[in-house]
Structure formats: C-alpha cells, structure tokens
N, C-alpha and C positions, 0 to 999 in steps of 0.2 A: 253392779251391774244392771242399766235399765231398760226393761222391756215392755213391749206393747203386745197385749192380748187380745182379738179381737174373735167373738164365738156368740152366736145368739144365743145360744140355750147356757141361762142362767149358772145351773146346776154346775155344767162343767167348765164354765169360766171360772165361779167361784172356786171352785174345785183344785183347777192347774195352779189358780193366782195362788191359794193361798200355800200350798205344794213350795211354789217360785219362790216367794217371799217369807218361807220360812228358810231359805238359805241366806246367810248374814251378808249382808251387803247389796241384797236383789230388793230392786222396787218396781211393779209392777203397775202399769196403768190397762185400763179395760176399757173395751168399746164393744157394742150387739151387733153393729154392721159396719160394713165398706166405708159408708160415707163417713161414719162416725170417727172410723179409726183414722179417717184420711185429714177430717179435720184434726184431731189430736196429734198427727204425726207436722201439720204444719205449724200449729202453735208450741208444741213442746220436742218436736224433732231434732234431729233424728236421734233414732235408740239406737243400742247395744244390740238388739235383736226384735226383730217384730213376728209375731206368728200369727196365721189368718186361718180359720177354717174355711172349708173352701166349699161347704155348702150354707152359707149366711148370706142374709140379702145384699144386693149390691153385688154381688165377685164375679157374677156370669162367667163360670170356669176360672180361666186362668188370666181373663182380661183384667180382674179385682189386682193380682197378683204383680201384674206388671206397674199400674200404675202405683202401688205400695212401694216397687223396687225403687220404683226413678224419684218418689218422696223422701228416700230411708237415707239417702248422701253417701251412695256404697256398701253402706253396712248390710248385714242379711237380713233376710228377709223368708222363713219358713212355711211350708201349708201344716195344719192339721186338719183329722180327718176320721169319724165313726166309721163310715162306708166307702167312699173313693176305692176305685179298684188300681193294681198295681200300675196300669196302664195310666190313670191319672197320678200317680208318682212319678212315675217318668218323665211323663210332659214338664210335672213341675221343675223336676230336676234339669232336665235339661233348659227350660226358662230361664236358669239361673238360683233356681231355689236354692236357700241353705241348707234344706233338711225335710221329710215326711213324716210327720208326726202320728200314729194312729194312735187313735184315744184308747185304746185297749192298754197303754203301754202302763208300768206300774210308775211310783211316784218317782223311785230311784232315777232309774232308766230315762223317765223326762227329764231328770233335773241334769243326770250328765248329758244326755242330748243337747238341751241347753246351753253347756257348757260348752261344749264340742263344738257347737255353730254358733257363737260368742265369737267364739278364737280363730273363726274364717274357716272351720272345716265343714266338709257336706254329711249331712247323716241321712242312713234311710237305716233303717231294718232288713234286715239280711233274710228275717223268716217273713218277714212279709214280703218282699222285694221277690223272693222265691216263688211264692204261691200261683196257683194259677190265676188268671186274667178272667174273674167271671162276672156279670153283670148281677151286681147283688143285690136288685129288686128281684131278679129270677132266683138269687141261691136259696132265698129262704122257702121257697117248693123244695127244692133239694135238700136242704139239710134240715128242714122241720119236717116232722108228720104233720100229715093234716090237722089231727086234733090237735099238735104243739101252735098250730096256725090258728086254731079258734082261740085257743087260750090267750096268744101273742095280743090279737085283737082285741079282745077283753081289757089287756093292761093298757091299749094302748088308748083305750075309753075311761081307763082312770078305773076301771073294776075290780076291790077285793074280790080276793078268792071266793067267798060266798056267793056275790052276786055271778060269776062266771061261772060257778057250780048251778047255780041256779037256772041259766040262761043253757048251758048244754047238758043239763039232766046229768050228773055227776055228781060224784061224793066228792064234799071238801078237801077231803085229804088227796085225793087224786088228782084235783088240781094244780094243788100244791106240788106234786112231784112232778108235774107237768112245767111248772114255771122254772122250778130247779133245773130240769132237764133242757128246757130252750134257752136258759140263760146260761147254761155251760156251753154248749153248741154255740152260743152267740157272744162268745166273751161277755158276758155283761157282769157286772159287777152286783146288780140287782134287778128287781123286777122294774124299777122308773128307768135303769138304764139302758134296759131288755126293752122298754119301749120307745124308749128315744133313739134305739138302732134302729126301729122298726122305721120310724115316721123318715129318720135322713134317708133310709135307704129307696123310700119310695113303695115300701110295701101296701101300707095305707092309703 
C-alpha cells in the first residue's frame, strides 16, 4: 500500500508515518504543505490513499482537499485533524473524503481506519461524529479552568514546569498536576501534544 501523508507538524507527521510503515507492505511518502503534497502526487501518484492535515498551509479549508482529490485518479483522499469540528468532518465527507481521522486516535485504530479507506470504504469515528459541534477555540474556556489555561499558555511557549511555576507563583508540583489534568481533558499524549492542540485550535 502506497500512502501520502501531508502534515506541517514534524512530530505528528513522523509519528503517524512510523505507525503506518510498521505494517508490512506499506510505504509512506510525506509532505509539509499542500503545495508539496500536490507536487509529489503529480510526480509519483496516484497513491492508494492520501491523508491531508486540514490545518496545514495551503489547504484553505476544503479547497486543498478538492485539488488533491482531482489529482489522485479516483483513489481515496482523507482528512486528518487535531482540532476540526464535527461540522468540518461532515463537510469533508460530503465533499467526497474517504474519511476523517482525529489525531487523538490510537495507532491500532489509525491503521485499521487506513486499511478501511484504502479498500474504498468511508471512515469516521462514531464517538467523534456524535459530539456536540463546538468552536474549538472557545471550547478551551469551557473545558479548562483559568489556572489550567494559564499553564497551557506556558506550555505553548515551551516553558518547563519550573518556569511556569515561577511566572504563576505556584509550586512546581502544582504545575505538574495541572499539566496532567489539562492533558487528560484535551486527550493529549503529553505536554508537547497539548501545546500543539492549543496552537492548532487558535487558543494562542
């Protein structure tokens, strides 16, 4: 299976690519922007499956998706995102996307979804599609306490717990607990992932 994965976040792109390539017989080409993805498709396509990050440079909403779909010779093109709302997922599926993959999916679930889409089926996690359609930028105010938001701002600046504690006049152990709690609320795997989710959602 030949897959093209386009995402502008190095950590996310490399991690997902590693998961996919762990499956025997799967090769993954990667790109950081829509333009570079389209160039790769023109030179090496069509691909069995193309996965596009909804928020990466050049996408312009679903306009970029349409360009990739036209280039992939009828083969499936899916959307991945860490912050897009249910309505975005619904619009993508209505526009012909092979699926919508939240970045919070486990490696096993991701691999199963990829196989499903490559086989010509449409995939979208039921748990995600059943959620209320909230604006992710405002959701942080409803989801996190004021203190958790302050700690999250520190994470987006790349600060260590000690630096955040000093800025907020807190004990370092208290900051550590806030990081753990807000990461759980955001379904983030670690502090770096939490910061990435916040940036993609426009929280900062």
